[in-house]
Chimera marker file (.cmm) of the C-alpha trace (Angstrom):
<marker_set name="trace">
<marker id="1" x="-197.380" y="-108.878" z="45.907" r="1" g="1" b="0" radius="0.5"/>
<marker id="2" x="-195.124" y="-107.102" z="43.422" r="1" g="1" b="0" radius="0.5"/>
<marker id="3" x="-192.466" y="-104.870" z="44.965" r="1" g="1" b="0" radius="0.5"/>
<marker id="4" x="-192.326" y="-101.914" z="42.568" r="1" g="1" b="0" radius="0.5"/>
<marker id="5" x="-188.916" y="-100.893" z="43.915" r="1" g="1" b="0" radius="0.5"/>
<marker id="6" x="-187.544" y="-104.096" z="42.403" r="1" g="1" b="0" radius="0.5"/>
<marker id="7" x="-188.881" y="-103.255" z="38.927" r="1" g="1" b="0" radius="0.5"/>
<marker id="8" x="-187.381" y="-100.749" z="36.536" r="1" g="1" b="0" radius="0.5"/>
<marker id="9" x="-188.819" y="-99.961" z="33.122" r="1" g="1" b="0" radius="0.5"/>
<marker id="10" x="-187.066" y="-97.369" z="30.976" r="1" g="1" b="0" radius="0.5"/>
<marker id="11" x="-187.782" y="-96.064" z="27.500" r="1" g="1" b="0" radius="0.5"/>
<marker id="12" x="-184.578" y="-94.679" z="26.035" r="1" g="1" b="0" radius="0.5"/>
<marker id="13" x="-184.162" y="-92.523" z="22.929" r="1" g="1" b="0" radius="0.5"/>
<marker id="14" x="-180.541" y="-92.903" z="21.786" r="1" g="1" b="0" radius="0.5"/>
<marker id="15" x="-180.982" y="-90.806" z="18.631" r="1" g="1" b="0" radius="0.5"/>
<marker id="16" x="-183.484" y="-88.745" z="16.716" r="1" g="1" b="0" radius="0.5"/>
<marker id="17" x="-182.009" y="-89.882" z="13.394" r="1" g="1" b="0" radius="0.5"/>
<marker id="18" x="-184.262" y="-91.907" z="11.146" r="1" g="1" b="0" radius="0.5"/>
<marker id="19" x="-183.621" y="-93.600" z="7.837" r="1" g="1" b="0" radius="0.5"/>
<marker id="20" x="-187.233" y="-94.434" z="6.921" r="1" g="1" b="0" radius="0.5"/>
<marker id="21" x="-188.454" y="-91.053" z="5.585" r="1" g="1" b="0" radius="0.5"/>
<marker id="22" x="-192.116" y="-91.903" z="6.078" r="1" g="1" b="0" radius="0.5"/>
<marker id="23" x="-194.339" y="-89.500" z="4.135" r="1" g="1" b="0" radius="0.5"/>
<marker id="24" x="-196.751" y="-89.118" z="7.056" r="1" g="1" b="0" radius="0.5"/>
<marker id="25" x="-194.075" y="-88.341" z="9.663" r="1" g="1" b="0" radius="0.5"/>
<marker id="26" x="-194.323" y="-84.903" z="11.236" r="1" g="1" b="0" radius="0.5"/>
<marker id="27" x="-191.373" y="-85.144" z="13.627" r="1" g="1" b="0" radius="0.5"/>
<marker id="28" x="-188.880" y="-82.315" z="13.416" r="1" g="1" b="0" radius="0.5"/>
<marker id="29" x="-186.073" y="-83.165" z="15.824" r="1" g="1" b="0" radius="0.5"/>
<marker id="30" x="-182.632" y="-81.680" z="15.780" r="1" g="1" b="0" radius="0.5"/>
<marker id="31" x="-180.520" y="-84.519" z="14.442" r="1" g="1" b="0" radius="0.5"/>
<marker id="32" x="-178.096" y="-85.963" z="16.940" r="1" g="1" b="0" radius="0.5"/>
<marker id="33" x="-177.550" y="-88.744" z="19.383" r="1" g="1" b="0" radius="0.5"/>
<marker id="34" x="-177.511" y="-89.046" z="23.122" r="1" g="1" b="0" radius="0.5"/>
<marker id="35" x="-174.621" y="-87.195" z="24.752" r="1" g="1" b="0" radius="0.5"/>
<marker id="36" x="-172.130" y="-89.103" z="26.950" r="1" g="1" b="0" radius="0.5"/>
<marker id="37" x="-173.270" y="-87.458" z="30.236" r="1" g="1" b="0" radius="0.5"/>
<marker id="38" x="-176.843" y="-88.634" z="29.587" r="1" g="1" b="0" radius="0.5"/>
<marker id="39" x="-175.609" y="-92.171" z="28.865" r="1" g="1" b="0" radius="0.5"/>
<marker id="40" x="-173.678" y="-92.159" z="32.129" r="1" g="1" b="0" radius="0.5"/>
<marker id="41" x="-176.749" y="-90.902" z="33.967" r="1" g="1" b="0" radius="0.5"/>
<marker id="42" x="-178.858" y="-93.797" z="32.689" r="1" g="1" b="0" radius="0.5"/>
<marker id="43" x="-176.188" y="-96.347" z="33.598" r="1" g="1" b="0" radius="0.5"/>
<marker id="44" x="-175.813" y="-94.776" z="37.053" r="1" g="1" b="0" radius="0.5"/>
<marker id="45" x="-179.576" y="-94.852" z="37.622" r="1" g="1" b="0" radius="0.5"/>
<marker id="46" x="-179.693" y="-98.567" z="36.822" r="1" g="1" b="0" radius="0.5"/>
<marker id="47" x="-176.626" y="-99.310" z="38.979" r="1" g="1" b="0" radius="0.5"/>
<marker id="48" x="-178.040" y="-97.388" z="41.955" r="1" g="1" b="0" radius="0.5"/>
<marker id="49" x="-181.384" y="-99.194" z="41.731" r="1" g="1" b="0" radius="0.5"/>
<marker id="50" x="-179.588" y="-102.549" z="41.616" r="1" g="1" b="0" radius="0.5"/>
<marker id="51" x="-177.392" y="-101.588" z="44.570" r="1" g="1" b="0" radius="0.5"/>
<marker id="52" x="-180.195" y="-100.156" z="46.694" r="1" g="1" b="0" radius="0.5"/>
<marker id="53" x="-183.068" y="-102.557" z="46.022" r="1" g="1" b="0" radius="0.5"/>
<marker id="54" x="-181.837" y="-105.353" z="43.807" r="1" g="1" b="0" radius="0.5"/>
<marker id="55" x="-183.900" y="-105.794" z="40.689" r="1" g="1" b="0" radius="0.5"/>
<marker id="56" x="-186.237" y="-108.635" z="39.872" r="1" g="1" b="0" radius="0.5"/>
<marker id="57" x="-187.185" y="-107.046" z="36.563" r="1" g="1" b="0" radius="0.5"/>
<marker id="58" x="-185.451" y="-104.625" z="34.185" r="1" g="1" b="0" radius="0.5"/>
<marker id="59" x="-186.982" y="-103.575" z="30.876" r="1" g="1" b="0" radius="0.5"/>
<marker id="60" x="-185.240" y="-101.289" z="28.402" r="1" g="1" b="0" radius="0.5"/>
<marker id="61" x="-187.346" y="-100.152" z="25.462" r="1" g="1" b="0" radius="0.5"/>
<marker id="62" x="-185.679" y="-98.304" z="22.629" r="1" g="1" b="0" radius="0.5"/>
<marker id="63" x="-187.406" y="-95.319" z="21.063" r="1" g="1" b="0" radius="0.5"/>
<marker id="64" x="-186.529" y="-92.528" z="18.705" r="1" g="1" b="0" radius="0.5"/>
<marker id="65" x="-185.963" y="-92.210" z="15.057" r="1" g="1" b="0" radius="0.5"/>
<marker id="66" x="-184.214" y="-95.524" z="14.432" r="1" g="1" b="0" radius="0.5"/>
<marker id="67" x="-182.359" y="-96.496" z="17.637" r="1" g="1" b="0" radius="0.5"/>
<marker id="68" x="-179.834" y="-98.711" z="15.855" r="1" g="1" b="0" radius="0.5"/>
<marker id="69" x="-178.496" y="-95.717" z="13.945" r="1" g="1" b="0" radius="0.5"/>
<marker id="70" x="-176.827" y="-95.060" z="17.315" r="1" g="1" b="0" radius="0.5"/>
<marker id="71" x="-176.013" y="-98.684" z="18.083" r="1" g="1" b="0" radius="0.5"/>
<marker id="72" x="-172.907" y="-97.642" z="20.033" r="1" g="1" b="0" radius="0.5"/>
<marker id="73" x="-175.220" y="-95.914" z="22.525" r="1" g="1" b="0" radius="0.5"/>
<marker id="74" x="-177.535" y="-98.950" z="22.712" r="1" g="1" b="0" radius="0.5"/>
<marker id="75" x="-174.619" y="-101.346" z="23.250" r="1" g="1" b="0" radius="0.5"/>
<marker id="76" x="-172.970" y="-99.079" z="25.838" r="1" g="1" b="0" radius="0.5"/>
<marker id="77" x="-176.121" y="-98.837" z="27.946" r="1" g="1" b="0" radius="0.5"/>
<marker id="78" x="-176.791" y="-102.574" z="27.628" r="1" g="1" b="0" radius="0.5"/>
<marker id="79" x="-173.355" y="-103.483" z="28.969" r="1" g="1" b="0" radius="0.5"/>
<link id1="1" id2="2" r="1" g="1" b="0" radius="0.2"/>
<link id1="2" id2="3" r="1" g="1" b="0" radius="0.2"/>
<link id1="3" id2="4" r="1" g="1" b="0" radius="0.2"/>
<link id1="4" id2="5" r="1" g="1" b="0" radius="0.2"/>
<link id1="5" id2="6" r="1" g="1" b="0" radius="0.2"/>
<link id1="6" id2="7" r="1" g="1" b="0" radius="0.2"/>
<link id1="7" id2="8" r="1" g="1" b="0" radius="0.2"/>
<link id1="8" id2="9" r="1" g="1" b="0" radius="0.2"/>
<link id1="9" id2="10" r="1" g="1" b="0" radius="0.2"/>
<link id1="10" id2="11" r="1" g="1" b="0" radius="0.2"/>
<link id1="11" id2="12" r="1" g="1" b="0" radius="0.2"/>
<link id1="12" id2="13" r="1" g="1" b="0" radius="0.2"/>
<link id1="13" id2="14" r="1" g="1" b="0" radius="0.2"/>
<link id1="14" id2="15" r="1" g="1" b="0" radius="0.2"/>
<link id1="15" id2="16" r="1" g="1" b="0" radius="0.2"/>
<link id1="16" id2="17" r="1" g="1" b="0" radius="0.2"/>
<link id1="17" id2="18" r="1" g="1" b="0" radius="0.2"/>
<link id1="18" id2="19" r="1" g="1" b="0" radius="0.2"/>
<link id1="19" id2="20" r="1" g="1" b="0" radius="0.2"/>
<link id1="20" id2="21" r="1" g="1" b="0" radius="0.2"/>
<link id1="21" id2="22" r="1" g="1" b="0" radius="0.2"/>
<link id1="22" id2="23" r="1" g="1" b="0" radius="0.2"/>
<link id1="23" id2="24" r="1" g="1" b="0" radius="0.2"/>
<link id1="24" id2="25" r="1" g="1" b="0" radius="0.2"/>
<link id1="25" id2="26" r="1" g="1" b="0" radius="0.2"/>
<link id1="26" id2="27" r="1" g="1" b="0" radius="0.2"/>
<link id1="27" id2="28" r="1" g="1" b="0" radius="0.2"/>
<link id1="28" id2="29" r="1" g="1" b="0" radius="0.2"/>
<link id1="29" id2="30" r="1" g="1" b="0" radius="0.2"/>
<link id1="30" id2="31" r="1" g="1" b="0" radius="0.2"/>
<link id1="31" id2="32" r="1" g="1" b="0" radius="0.2"/>
<link id1="32" id2="33" r="1" g="1" b="0" radius="0.2"/>
<link id1="33" id2="34" r="1" g="1" b="0" radius="0.2"/>
<link id1="34" id2="35" r="1" g="1" b="0" radius="0.2"/>
<link id1="35" id2="36" r="1" g="1" b="0" radius="0.2"/>
<link id1="36" id2="37" r="1" g="1" b="0" radius="0.2"/>
<link id1="37" id2="38" r="1" g="1" b="0" radius="0.2"/>
<link id1="38" id2="39" r="1" g="1" b="0" radius="0.2"/>
<link id1="39" id2="40" r="1" g="1" b="0" radius="0.2"/>
<link id1="40" id2="41" r="1" g="1" b="0" radius="0.2"/>
<link id1="41" id2="42" r="1" g="1" b="0" radius="0.2"/>
<link id1="42" id2="43" r="1" g="1" b="0" radius="0.2"/>
<link id1="43" id2="44" r="1" g="1" b="0" radius="0.2"/>
<link id1="44" id2="45" r="1" g="1" b="0" radius="0.2"/>
<link id1="45" id2="46" r="1" g="1" b="0" radius="0.2"/>
<link id1="46" id2="47" r="1" g="1" b="0" radius="0.2"/>
<link id1="47" id2="48" r="1" g="1" b="0" radius="0.2"/>
<link id1="48" id2="49" r="1" g="1" b="0" radius="0.2"/>
<link id1="49" id2="50" r="1" g="1" b="0" radius="0.2"/>
<link id1="50" id2="51" r="1" g="1" b="0" radius="0.2"/>
<link id1="51" id2="52" r="1" g="1" b="0" radius="0.2"/>
<link id1="52" id2="53" r="1" g="1" b="0" radius="0.2"/>
<link id1="53" id2="54" r="1" g="1" b="0" radius="0.2"/>
<link id1="54" id2="55" r="1" g="1" b="0" radius="0.2"/>
<link id1="55" id2="56" r="1" g="1" b="0" radius="0.2"/>
<link id1="56" id2="57" r="1" g="1" b="0" radius="0.2"/>
<link id1="57" id2="58" r="1" g="1" b="0" radius="0.2"/>
<link id1="58" id2="59" r="1" g="1" b="0" radius="0.2"/>
<link id1="59" id2="60" r="1" g="1" b="0" radius="0.2"/>
<link id1="60" id2="61" r="1" g="1" b="0" radius="0.2"/>
<link id1="61" id2="62" r="1" g="1" b="0" radius="0.2"/>
<link id1="62" id2="63" r="1" g="1" b="0" radius="0.2"/>
<link id1="63" id2="64" r="1" g="1" b="0" radius="0.2"/>
<link id1="64" id2="65" r="1" g="1" b="0" radius="0.2"/>
<link id1="65" id2="66" r="1" g="1" b="0" radius="0.2"/>
<link id1="66" id2="67" r="1" g="1" b="0" radius="0.2"/>
<link id1="67" id2="68" r="1" g="1" b="0" radius="0.2"/>
<link id1="68" id2="69" r="1" g="1" b="0" radius="0.2"/>
<link id1="69" id2="70" r="1" g="1" b="0" radius="0.2"/>
<link id1="70" id2="71" r="1" g="1" b="0" radius="0.2"/>
<link id1="71" id2="72" r="1" g="1" b="0" radius="0.2"/>
<link id1="72" id2="73" r="1" g="1" b="0" radius="0.2"/>
<link id1="73" id2="74" r="1" g="1" b="0" radius="0.2"/>
<link id1="74" id2="75" r="1" g="1" b="0" radius="0.2"/>
<link id1="75" id2="76" r="1" g="1" b="0" radius="0.2"/>
<link id1="76" id2="77" r="1" g="1" b="0" radius="0.2"/>
<link id1="77" id2="78" r="1" g="1" b="0" radius="0.2"/>
<link id1="78" id2="79" r="1" g="1" b="0" radius="0.2"/>
</marker_set>
């Protein structure tokens, strides 16, 4: 049986910025990237889950405009 406490799946949006300019896109986000307190919160959530339950599975999915336009945020969270 799968212990759901040992699984963590997160979808993270490090930035709303996008460099594609798709003609069909209707998104109207305020341009910016994830603030440092939010980054710390995500890292703390992961650390607490590891400490409390151990993790057999961790999945981070990146979402947003183009996540790598905020690659510093992606790399920081992945550390």
